[in-house]
C-alpha positions as CSV (number, residue, x, y, z in Angstrom):
1,X,-93.2,19.3,-41.5
2,X,-90.3,21.6,-40.5
3,X,-88.2,21.2,-37.3
4,X,-89.8,24.1,-35.5
5,X,-93.3,22.6,-36.1
6,X,-92.1,19.1,-34.9
7,X,-90.6,20.6,-31.8
8,X,-93.8,22.5,-30.9
9,X,-95.9,19.3,-31.3
10,X,-93.5,17.3,-29.2
11,X,-93.5,19.8,-26.5
12,X,-97.2,19.9,-26.6
13,X,-97.4,16.2,-26.0
14,X,-95.3,16.5,-22.9
15,X,-97.5,19.3,-21.6
16,X,-100.6,17.2,-22.2
17,X,-99.1,14.2,-20.5
18,X,-98.5,16.2,-17.3
19,X,-101.6,18.4,-17.7
20,X,-103.6,16.9,-14.8
21,X,-101.1,18.4,-12.5
22,X,-102.1,21.9,-13.7
23,X,-105.6,21.4,-12.4
24,X,-106.8,22.8,-9.1
25,X,-106.2,20.7,-6.0
26,X,-109.8,19.4,-6.3
27,X,-108.9,17.5,-9.5
28,X,-109.8,17.8,-13.1
29,X,-107.8,17.8,-16.3
30,X,-105.7,20.6,-17.5
31,X,-104.5,21.5,-20.9
32,X,-101.1,22.8,-21.9
33,X,-99.4,24.3,-24.9
34,X,-96.6,26.7,-25.6
35,X,-97.3,29.7,-23.5
36,X,-100.0,28.2,-21.4
37,X,-100.5,25.2,-19.1
38,X,-98.5,24.0,-16.2
39,X,-95.3,25.7,-16.9
40,X,-95.4,28.6,-19.3
41,X,-91.8,28.0,-20.3
42,X,-92.0,24.6,-21.9
43,X,-89.2,21.9,-21.6
44,X,-86.1,23.1,-23.4
45,X,-87.8,26.5,-23.9
46,X,-84.5,28.2,-24.9
47,X,-83.9,25.8,-27.7
48,X,-87.5,26.0,-28.9
49,X,-87.4,29.8,-28.9
50,X,-84.1,29.8,-30.7
51,X,-85.7,27.8,-33.5
52,X,-88.5,30.4,-34.0
53,X,-87.9,32.8,-36.9
54,X,-89.1,35.9,-35.0
55,X,-86.5,35.2,-32.3
56,X,-83.8,34.4,-34.8
57,X,-84.4,37.8,-36.3
58,X,-84.4,39.5,-33.0
59,X,-81.1,37.9,-32.1
60,X,-79.7,38.7,-35.6
61,X,-78.5,35.1,-36.0
62,X,-76.3,34.2,-38.9
63,X,-77.2,31.4,-41.4
64,X,-74.4,29.4,-39.8
65,X,-75.8,29.8,-36.3
66,X,-79.3,28.9,-37.5
67,X,-77.9,25.7,-39.1
68,X,-76.2,24.7,-35.8
69,X,-79.3,25.4,-33.7
70,X,-81.6,22.9,-35.5
71,X,-79.6,19.9,-34.4
72,X,-79.7,21.2,-30.8
73,X,-83.5,21.3,-31.1
74,X,-83.6,17.8,-32.6
75,X,-81.4,16.5,-29.7
76,X,-83.7,18.2,-27.2
77,X,-86.7,16.6,-28.8
78,X,-85.0,13.1,-28.6
79,X,-84.0,13.7,-24.9
80,X,-87.5,15.0,-24.1
81,X,-89.2,12.0,-25.6
82,X,-86.9,9.6,-23.7
83,X,-87.6,11.4,-20.4
84,X,-91.4,11.4,-21.2
85,X,-91.3,7.6,-21.7
86,X,-89.5,7.2,-18.4
87,X,-92.0,9.4,-16.6
88,X,-95.1,7.9,-18.2
89,X,-95.6,5.2,-15.6
90,X,-94.3,7.2,-12.7
91,X,-96.7,10.2,-13.1
92,X,-99.8,8.1,-12.7
93,X,-98.9,7.1,-9.2
94,X,-98.2,10.6,-8.0
95,X,-100.4,13.2,-6.4
96,X,-101.1,16.2,-8.6
97,X,-98.7,18.5,-6.7
98,X,-95.9,15.9,-6.9
99,X,-96.6,15.3,-10.5
100,X,-96.3,19.0,-11.3
101,X,-93.1,19.3,-9.3
102,X,-91.7,16.3,-11.3
103,X,-92.6,17.8,-14.6
104,X,-91.2,21.3,-13.7
105,X,-88.0,19.7,-12.5
106,X,-87.7,17.8,-15.9
107,X,-88.4,21.1,-17.7
108,X,-85.6,22.9,-15.8
109,X,-83.1,20.1,-16.4
110,X,-83.8,20.0,-20.2
111,X,-83.7,23.8,-20.4
112,X,-80.3,23.8,-18.6
113,X,-78.9,21.2,-21.0
114,X,-80.2,23.2,-24.0
115,X,-78.6,26.4,-22.6
116,X,-75.2,24.6,-22.4
117,X,-75.5,23.6,-26.0
118,X,-76.6,27.0,-27.1
119,X,-73.6,28.6,-25.4
120,X,-71.4,27.0,-28.0
121,X,-73.4,28.6,-30.8
122,X,-74.6,32.0,-29.6
123,X,-72.7,35.1,-28.7
124,X,-73.0,36.0,-25.0
125,X,-75.3,39.0,-25.8
126,X,-77.5,36.8,-28.0
127,X,-77.8,34.2,-25.2
128,X,-78.6,36.9,-22.7
129,X,-81.4,38.2,-24.9
130,X,-82.7,34.7,-25.5
131,X,-83.0,34.2,-21.7
132,X,-84.8,37.5,-21.4
133,X,-87.3,36.5,-24.1
134,X,-87.9,33.1,-22.4
135,X,-88.7,34.9,-19.1
136,X,-91.2,37.1,-21.0
137,X,-92.8,34.0,-22.6
138,X,-93.3,32.3,-19.2
139,X,-95.7,34.9,-18.1
140,X,-96.7,34.8,-14.4
141,X,-95.0,31.4,-14.0
142,X,-91.6,33.2,-14.2
143,X,-92.2,34.6,-10.7
144,X,-92.0,31.0,-9.3
145,X,-88.6,30.4,-11.0
146,X,-85.9,30.1,-8.3
147,X,-83.5,32.6,-10.0
148,X,-86.3,35.2,-10.4
149,X,-87.5,34.7,-6.8
150,X,-83.9,35.3,-5.6
151,X,-83.2,38.3,-7.8
152,X,-86.5,40.0,-6.9
153,X,-86.2,39.0,-3.3
154,X,-89.8,38.1,-3.1
155,X,-91.2,37.8,0.5
156,X,-93.1,34.8,1.7
157,X,-96.3,36.8,1.5
158,X,-95.6,37.8,-2.1
159,X,-94.8,34.2,-3.1
160,X,-98.0,33.0,-1.5
161,X,-100.0,35.7,-3.3
162,X,-98.4,35.0,-6.7
163,X,-98.9,31.2,-6.2
164,X,-102.6,31.9,-5.8
165,X,-102.6,34.0,-8.9
166,X,-100.9,31.2,-10.8
167,X,-103.4,28.6,-9.6
168,X,-106.3,30.9,-10.7
169,X,-104.7,31.4,-14.1
170,X,-104.2,27.6,-14.6
171,X,-107.8,27.0,-13.8
172,X,-109.0,29.7,-16.1
173,X,-106.8,28.4,-19.0
174,X,-108.1,24.9,-18.4
175,X,-111.7,26.1,-18.4
176,X,-111.1,28.1,-21.6
177,X,-109.7,25.0,-23.4
178,X,-112.6,22.9,-22.2
179,X,-115.1,25.5,-23.4
180,X,-113.3,25.7,-26.7
181,X,-113.5,22.0,-27.5
182,X,-115.2,21.6,-30.9
183,X,-115.1,25.3,-31.5
184,X,-113.9,26.4,-35.0
185,X,-113.2,29.9,-33.8
186,X,-109.6,29.5,-32.7
187,X,-109.0,33.2,-33.0
188,X,-111.5,33.8,-30.2
189,X,-109.8,31.2,-28.0
190,X,-106.4,32.8,-28.6
191,X,-107.8,36.2,-27.7
192,X,-109.3,34.9,-24.5
193,X,-105.9,33.3,-23.6
194,X,-104.1,36.5,-24.3
195,X,-106.6,38.4,-22.1
196,X,-106.1,35.8,-19.3
197,X,-102.4,36.1,-19.6
198,X,-102.6,39.9,-19.5
199,X,-104.8,40.0,-16.4
200,X,-102.6,37.4,-14.5
201,X,-99.4,39.4,-15.3
202,X,-101.1,42.7,-14.3
203,X,-102.1,41.1,-11.0
204,X,-98.6,39.7,-10.4
205,X,-96.9,43.0,-11.2
206,X,-99.2,44.7,-8.7
207,X,-97.8,42.5,-6.0
208,X,-94.2,43.8,-6.7
209,X,-92.6,46.9,-5.1
210,X,-91.2,49.6,-7.4
211,X,-87.7,48.3,-6.8
212,X,-88.8,44.8,-7.7
213,X,-90.5,46.0,-10.9
214,X,-87.3,47.7,-11.9
215,X,-85.4,44.5,-11.3
216,X,-88.0,42.6,-13.4
217,X,-87.4,45.0,-16.3
218,X,-83.7,44.4,-16.0
219,X,-84.2,40.6,-16.1
220,X,-86.6,40.7,-19.1
221,X,-85.1,43.6,-21.2
222,X,-87.1,45.2,-23.9
223,X,-90.5,43.7,-24.4
224,X,-90.7,41.2,-27.3
225,X,-93.6,40.0,-29.4
226,X,-93.5,36.6,-31.0
227,X,-96.2,37.6,-33.6
228,X,-99.1,35.7,-35.1
229,X,-98.9,31.9,-35.2
230,X,-96.6,31.6,-32.2
231,X,-99.0,31.7,-29.4
232,X,-99.6,34.5,-26.8
233,X,-96.2,36.1,-26.4
234,X,-95.1,38.0,-23.4
235,X,-93.7,41.4,-22.4
236,X,-92.9,43.0,-19.1
237,X,-96.5,43.0,-18.1
238,X,-98.6,41.9,-21.0
239,X,-99.2,39.6,-23.9
240,X,-96.9,41.2,-26.3
241,X,-95.9,44.8,-26.7
242,X,-92.4,44.1,-27.8
243,X,-91.6,46.0,-30.9
244,X,-95.0,46.3,-32.6
245,X,-93.9,49.2,-34.7
246,X,-90.7,47.6,-36.1
């Protein structure tokens, strides 16, 4: 099992641990995976993305850089598992909203630590592009990131509307996973998730003004598509787009 695969599995475990927080306020169990679930950008998302071959190709990483990134990913996995153990008992006593907040805080902290380590390996332009790709991968969740909210200057009304869209998306993803249990047609499930992601992003983009849309395009850069086997990728307003003709 290669390092990228181990990282994806480990991140999935964390998402599943915190998944109940992704359910609607009425309760229920959520499901999470890379690209879906409670937070579309998983813990240490930058490090995980940097270990994905399509991203490495997009960033034009050298063999030396790739060799240095794998230990960063392994360190992240170790840190993440330690934090998960610390949180295991705490999460059960928290209300769903508090549980989600705790998970998202952990996610941001791990991602910030990964970014510091990656700064020593990547060129500035490579790191900038990696951050753009991560925002694309987050989907509608990106609009709740503090830096994005500040850059786009979202109003309280816009934030409330996007929060509603995000809750709806979480519920739809949870229901899709529940309906897919035992299904052998994983392709159909992935297509449904891509469609859900597309519709949620379309709805979120419709909330933005023209100036905010222009700022979003500056934040995310050229659309990028992860490709088959890496989950529903994200573009400026959809599930992929990126560079399909490359």
